[in-house]
N, C-alpha and C positions, 0 to 999 in steps of 0.2 A: 504494500500500500504506500503510494508516494507520500501521502501525508505523514505517515509514521516515520519513514526514512528521513524526511525533512526535519521533523521534530527531534529525532535522535541527533542528527548533525548539529542542530541549533543548541540542544542541551549540552553536548560535549564542548561547545564553544561558549557556553553561558550566554547565548544570544536569546533575546526575548522573542517568543513566538508572536504572531499576529493574533488579534482578537478572533479573527475568523478561524484560524487554526485551533485555538483553544476551544472555541465553540464546536468545532468539528469533532474533537475528541469526545466531548459529552454526547454528541449526536450519533456516535458509532453504535452499531447494533450489538445485541448480546452474542451473536455469532462471531463477532470480531473481537470480543473482549480479551481473549487470550493473546491475540496479536498486539492489542494495546498494552497489556501488561508486559509482554516480552519486550516491546520497544522502550517503554518507560523504565523497565528494569535495567536496560543497558546504561541509561543515564544514571540511575541510582548506584549501580555497581562501579561506574567510572569514578564517581566522587566519594563513595562511602564503602566500597567493597561489599563484603557480606556481614558487616558489623551491625548489630542492633543495640541501640542505647536504651537502657531501662531507667525510667523515672518513677518516683514514688510520691504520692500526694499525702500531705498531712493537713487536715481541715482544722485550722486553729480556732475558728469561730463559726458556728453553723446556724443558719436560719436567721430570722428576724431582720431581714434586709429591707431598707426603705425604698429600694429601687423597684421598678415594675417590669423588668425584663420578662417577656412572655414565656420564654423557654425554661425559666429557672425555678426549681422547687424551693429555693430560699427567698423568693420574691415577696414583696409586699402583697398581702392578701392570699398567699399560697395556702391551699388546703391539703397539700401533700403532707403525709404523716412521717416527716423526716425527723432526725435528731435535731434538737435545738439546744444550743449551749453557748455561753459567752466564752471569752478567751481562756484557752487551756494554759497551764503554767509551762514555762520553758523546759522543765525537767520532763513533764509529760510529753511535750512535743518531741524532745530528744529521744525519749524511749520509743515513741511511735516511729520516728525516722530510722532508728536503729533496726527495727524489724524489716523495713524495706531494704536497707543497705545490706543486711545479712542475706536477703533474698537475691542480691545481685544488682540492686539499683545503684546507679552512679550519681544521680541527681535527686535531691529532695525538693519538692515544691511546697512552699508554705503558703496556704491560701486562707483568706478570711472574707466572710461575707460583709457587705456594706458598700456604701457609695465610694468611700475612700478613707484612708487612715487619718486619724488625728495625730498630732505630734507625740502624744502619749502612746498611741498605738505603735508608732514607729519605734519608740523606745522599747515597747514590749517585744516587738519582732526582732529588734536588734539583740536583745537579751537571749531570745530563742536561737538566733543564728549562732551566737557565741557558744551557747550550750551544745549545739549540734556539732560545731566545728572543733570544740575542745575534745569531744569524744571521737571524732572522725575527721582527721586532718585533711584528707584528700577529697572529701565530699564537695560536690557543687550544690549551692543553695540558690533557688529561684524564689523570689517573693511575688505574690499575686494578691494585691490588697485593694484593688480598685483604682479610682482616679487619684493621681498624685498632685499635691500642691508643690509650689516652688521650694526647692531645697530638700525635699524628702528623698528623692532618688539618690542624691549625693550622700545623705545620711545613711541610707541602706547600703550603699557601696562601701562607705567607711566602716560599717559594721561587719562587712565580710560577705555581703550578698554578691553573687556572681551574675545573676540575671534577673530580669523583671518581665512578668507576663501580663499582657493586657490585650485581649483579642478584639479585632474589628467586628467579628461575628457574621455580618452580612453587608450587602452593598450600601453605599451612602444613600442611594435612591429609595431604598425600602426600610432604612433603619428606623424611621419614625413609626413604622407599622409594628415594630417589635418592642421598642422601648420609648417612653416619653419623658422619663425623669432625668435623662442626660442625652447628649447628642453624639453623633458620629464624630464630629470634630473634637469633642472632649476625649474620645478614645485615641484618636490620632495624636493629640497633644501629649497624652500620657506616654505613649510609645516613644515619641520624640524626646520627652524629658528623660526617660530611662536611657536611651541611646546616648544623649548628650552627657549624662553623668558617668559614662563609661561602663554601664551595665550591658550585658548581652541582651538585646531586645528579642522578645518572644511574642509573636502575635499571629493569630490564626482565625479560623472561621467555624461556623456551625452550619452543616448542610442538613436539609430535610425539614425546613421550616415553611415550606410552601413557596420557596423562591424559584425563579426561572433560571434557565441556563445562563442567560445574560447577567443575572445578579451574581451567580457564582463566579463567572469570569471577571466581572467588575471588582469584586472584593479581592480575588486573587491577584489581579493586576495592581490594585491599590497596595496590597501587601508587598508585592515585588518592588514597588516604588519606595515603600518605607524601608525595605531591605533588612528585615529582622533576620537574626541568625537561625531562628527556629520558627516553624510554621505548624502549629497543631491543627489537625483536621478533626473536628468533632462531628459526630452524626447524632442528630437530635434523638434523645430518648423521651418520648411523650409521656411524662409522668402524670398520673392522676392527680388532680387538684391544681393543675396549671392550665393557662389558656390554650396551649398547644397540645393538649392531651390526646386529641384526635388526629394529629398530623402524622400519619404513618405512610410516608411517601417513598421510602427508600427500598431498593432491592440490593442484594449483594453485588450484582453486576453494576448497578448505578454507583455504588460506593467505590468500586474499583476504578470506574471511569473518572470519578471526581479526584481520587488520589493520583491517578495518572496525569490528569490535567495540571494539578498542583505541582507535581514533579517536573513536568515540562516547563512550566512558567517559572518555577523556583528551583532550578536544577541542582545548585550547590548549597542549598539551605537544608538544615535538618528538618525533614518532614516527619511529623509525629502522628501516628494514629491515636487519637485521644478518646474522649467519651463516646460510647455507643458502638464500639467495634464488635463486642460480643453479641449485641442485639441485632445489628444490621448486616454485618459481614458473616457472622455465624461460622459455618464450616469453611468459609472462604478466607478466614483470617490468615492462614499461612501464605496464601497467594498474595495477599496485600503486603507482606514483608518484602516482596520484590519491588515495591513502590516506595514505601516508607522505611526510614532507617532508625525509627525510634517509636517506643510505645510506653504506656504506663503499666506498671506492675501492680497486680492486686486490685484493691477497691478504689473507687473514686470519692467524690466529696460526700454525696448523700446517697449514692447507690452502690451496689456491690458489683464487682468485676469478676472475671474468671479467676480461678484459684491460681496463686502465684506459681506453684509447681507446674501447672498446666501451661502457663505462659512459657516457662523455661523449656519444657518438653516440645512445645510447638516450634520454638525457635530452632532447637537442635534438629528436630525431625525434618524441618524445611531446608536444612543445609546452611543455616546461618549461625553466627556465634555472638554471644553477649559481649558488648564492648567493655573492656577493662578500664580501671581507673588510671592506668598508665598510658592510655591511648587518647589522642586528641580527636574529638568528634569531627570538627570541621576541616575541610580541605585547607591546605597550607596558605593559600592566598587569603582566605578568610581569617584563619587563626592568627596570622601575623599582621592583619590589617589594622589593628588598633585595640580594641579593648575588650574587656570583659572576658567572658568565658571562651575557652577554646584557644587562648593565646599561650597556654602552657599545657604540659602533659596532665591529663586528668581534668582539664578544664574545658570540656566541650561546651556545647551550647544548646540553648533552646529552652523550652519548658512550657510548661503548661500555660490547664488549665483549663477550660471547661472544664486547662489543663484541666472538666472534671477531669483541662487541660487541658489535663492538661490542658479542656475545653473550657468555655468560659462565659462568665456573665460579667458583672462588674468586677469580677475577680477571676483569677485563673481557674480553669476547670469549670467555671461558671455554672455548673449544675445542669448538665444535660447528660448524665452518664448512666451507664448500664451495668449489666450483670450477665452471668451465664451459668448459674447454678441450678436453675429450675429444670423440671422435666421437659423434654421436647414436646412440641405440639405435634399433631397428626401430620402425616405426609401430605394429605390434601390441603390442610391449612397452610403448610409451608409452600406448597406449589402455587397456591393462589396469592401468596404474600399477604395473608391476612395479618392484622395487628398481632405482634408477638408479645403481648402483655405478660405472658408466662416467663419471659426472660428479663423482666424488670423487677428488681428487688431492692427495697430500701436498705441502706447500710445500717446495721445494728451492732457493729463490732469496730474495734480500733479506736481512734481518737474520739474522746468524748464519752467513752463507755468503759466498763470494767473488763471487757472481753479482749482477747488477743486479736491483733489486726491480721488481715489476710495479706500475706507477702510470700 
């Protein structure tokens, strides 16, 4: 297919595809999806080999958010029966992070619900970063706290943060349909503040909210212009009690095409499969590793994910390897370009959030994330791509509970 050959050539040269080419990837048929994956996989392997970076979320403060992001279970007015708690203590956060690091995670993503941190909140998170790094010298820490005020990014950097996540989520043209309590421009401003402070910028999107192909291309091209080191791709989990609870628009093949398009547009950035991979990619998750070079390990912010040991088995069985702390995530031209994460061994980039990161709301991982521990639906339901509510489970373990985390 001439289109795919052209896109591979452009990806190897870090050349931006045209909008028409990006749209054409999304318009390919299910019959062609393996060809699309194979082509984008060449670009992924050129820049990142067969390494998979593992990231681990710690939800420092859950629920009770004053923002009205339609996708988020922590939003104002949410009826979702999620865990709700205020700031956990630094030692509790450090203990939760240790579980993920023991499971193979290289980066810890510290997430808190809310519009943005107060200066006192920045002090709290700074103490948490220190507690984690005192116990794990080589760990990368990404903060995801919402909209930043002047000087806060610099303070987080001084405290030892390596990265900051704040997702654009959707196109500028449709942003007002998803959130009304802040603007698309607010989000862009926060990503720029993080970058200017020397933090590794992480910013991505949420697919499956009823957007058009044009919306998806718009937001990914906007991300390319912002040039984050990491681009988390979240797939909406329509959680009961949120305005988008009936938006079941994704198939595994659609998810693969979206990931491929992101890889072609952002060839040398860390592309992370974030919230919702278990729910929407399902048994196609291993195939998606040919497109993305990063995933979240274990659970998300308010929903459960695949068992940590299953993630590790999936990576090994698919012929990939977990990226070690001594390996630099980003290609050399990015890692040495300036700042933040990836400029040293063990200092790769990206992160969450909807980081659930990895996916994201007004915070990394922004609460659109899923699980994979429930019993499978019938073959007929799967064939018809009916809503897979059986795969959505609210997190009841880990941070904010007395139960051991999933890592």
